[in-house]
C-alpha positions in Angstrom: 110.4 103.3 94.4 112.2 101.8 97.0 111.3 98.0 97.7 111.4 95.7 101.2 111.5 91.7 101.5 110.9 91.1 104.6 111.1 88.0 106.6 114.3 86.6 105.5 115.8 83.6 107.3 118.4 81.7 105.0 121.5 83.3 103.0 119.7 82.3 99.6 116.9 84.2 100.0 118.8 87.7 101.2 121.3 87.0 98.3 118.8 86.4 95.8 116.1 89.6 97.0 119.9 91.3 97.2 120.9 90.3 93.5 117.9 91.5 91.9 117.6 95.2 93.8 116.0 95.4 97.0 116.6 98.3 98.7 116.1 96.5 102.1 116.0 93.2 103.4 113.7 92.5 107.5 115.0 90.2 109.6 112.1 88.8 112.3 113.2 88.7 115.8 109.7 88.2 117.4 110.5 84.4 118.4 106.7 83.7 117.8 106.9 84.5 114.2 106.8 81.4 111.5 109.9 83.7 110.5 112.0 84.2 113.6 115.9 85.0 113.3 118.3 84.6 115.9 120.6 87.3 116.0 123.6 84.8 114.9 121.8 84.0 112.4 121.1 87.2 111.2 124.5 88.4 111.9 126.1 85.6 109.6 124.0 86.4 106.6 124.4 90.3 107.3 127.7 90.2 106.8 127.4 88.7 103.7 125.1 91.2 102.1 126.1 94.4 100.4 126.9 97.5 101.9 124.3 99.4 100.0 121.4 97.0 101.2 119.4 99.0 104.4 119.2 96.4 106.9 116.1 96.4 108.9 115.5 94.2 112.3 111.7 93.8 112.6 110.5 94.0 117.3 107.5 92.9 118.5 106.9 94.7 122.0 110.9 93.7 122.6 112.7 95.1 126.0 114.7 97.8 125.1 118.2 96.8 126.2 118.2 93.7 124.8 116.1 95.4 121.6 119.9 97.9 121.2 121.8 94.5 122.1 120.5 93.4 119.1 120.5 96.0 116.6 124.7 96.6 118.2 125.4 92.9 117.2 123.9 92.8 114.3 124.4 96.2 112.6 121.3 96.8 111.8 120.8 100.0 110.0 116.8 101.0 111.0 114.4 99.4 114.0 110.8 98.5 112.7 108.0 98.2 115.5 105.7 96.2 114.9 103.6 95.4 118.1 102.2 98.2 120.5 104.6 100.4 121.1 104.1 103.6 123.0 105.1 106.5 121.7 107.7 107.0 125.0 108.7 103.7 124.0 110.0 105.0 120.2 111.6 108.3 121.8 114.2 105.9 123.5 115.5 105.6 119.9 117.3 108.2 117.4 114.1 109.4 115.2 116.0 108.8 112.5 116.6 104.8 113.1 112.9 104.0 113.4 109.7 102.5 111.6 106.6 101.7 113.8 103.9 100.0 112.0 100.2 101.1 112.4 96.7 99.1 111.4 94.3 101.7 111.7 90.8 101.3 111.9 89.5 104.4 111.0 90.3 108.5 109.8 90.7 109.4 113.4 93.3 107.0 114.1 95.7 108.8 112.1 95.8 111.7 114.1 97.4 109.8 117.2 100.4 108.6 114.6 101.3 111.7 114.1 103.0 112.8 117.6 104.7 109.8 117.1 108.8 109.8 116.5 109.8 108.2 113.5 111.6 107.9 110.0 108.4 106.0 108.8 105.2 104.6 109.0 104.2 101.2 107.8 100.6 100.4 107.4 99.7 96.6 108.0 97.1 94.7 108.7 96.3 93.0 111.5 94.2 89.4 112.0 93.5 87.4 115.0 96.1 89.0 117.5 98.7 88.6 115.3 101.8 91.3 114.3 101.6 90.8 110.9 102.6 88.6 108.1 99.1 87.7 107.8 98.8 88.2 103.8 95.8 90.3 104.3 95.4 93.7 102.7 95.4 97.1 105.2 92.9 99.8 104.6 94.3 101.1 101.4 92.3 104.3 101.3 93.0 105.0 104.8 97.0 104.7 103.8 96.6 106.7 101.2 95.5 109.5 103.4 98.5 108.8 105.7 101.2 109.1 102.7 99.9 113.0 102.7 101.4 113.0 106.6 104.0 110.7 106.3 106.9 109.1 105.3 104.7 105.8 104.4 105.6 102.3 103.7 103.1 99.9 102.4 102.5 96.3 103.5 100.1 93.7 103.7 99.1 90.7 101.2 101.5 92.4 98.7 102.3 90.4 95.7 102.7 90.3 92.0 98.7 90.3 91.3 98.0 93.7 93.0 101.8 95.5 93.8 100.4 98.0 90.8 96.8 98.8 92.1 97.7 99.3 95.6 100.8 101.5 94.2 98.8 103.4 91.9 95.9 103.6 94.7 98.0 104.9 97.6 101.2 106.5 96.3 103.5 105.3 98.9 107.2 106.0 99.3 108.0 102.5 99.8 106.2 98.9 100.0 107.4 96.1 102.5 106.6 92.0 100.6 106.9 89.7 102.8 104.2 86.4 102.6 103.8 87.6 99.0 107.0 86.4 97.9 106.8 83.1 99.9 106.6 79.1 99.2 105.9 78.6 103.2 106.5 81.3 105.9 110.1 82.1 106.4 111.3 80.5 102.2 111.3 82.5 99.3 110.4 82.1 96.0 112.8 83.4 94.2 111.0 83.9 90.7 108.5 85.7 92.6 111.0 87.8 94.5 112.9 88.7 91.6 109.5 89.4 89.9 107.9 91.8 92.4 111.3 94.1 92.6 111.2 94.0 89.0 108.0 95.7 88.6 108.4 97.9 91.7 111.9 99.2 90.4 109.9 100.2 86.7 107.5 102.8 88.7 109.3 106.4 89.2 108.2 107.9 92.2 108.2 111.7 91.7 108.8 112.0 95.1 112.1 113.0 97.2 111.6 110.9 99.9 114.2 107.4 100.2 113.1 105.8 103.5 115.9 102.9 102.4 118.5 104.5 100.9 121.5 104.7 102.4 124.9 106.3 101.6 127.7 103.7 101.4 
């Protein structure tokens, strides 16, 4: 079972997560997010991270050319689209680099996801126009249905108190944790990060699907 720690804004949090075995780190390039990080800051942090840690850039309705420039400048491995990006938008990038976030309201919404050309689907919760980071659970039942159709990353309000229930209910291929391991937005609690990574890594997945693992 893979785990991504998202909303990284400083070197200490990044190194702590890597030291405890995070499979991926997420850097948010959406300026309205309280966890926004500049490309310059992200690049400095990324340059000091282990090569086997997948680096994910999180974007919301970003200009395509500007996104490409950040991808190259920071040396990102994956692009997470967390806004209202269309299928046509997604086709501007290689499938193998894309994670697309969705917040389906019903089972019928899952069918519309099928035609998105992406590496993996991330299920999250939205609230009051916010694009993730709300601390609220997504619909686990719908996520469980999606898992049989896509490579699935489960997100939305995950923390040490509910992570085992979430994994048992949904059986995702990976989990994405952000607000559930924070002291304040953008600042992680080292012990919470360590604890949740250890819990997730004790779970032996039978699936051959890996989303973040990369060759070095």
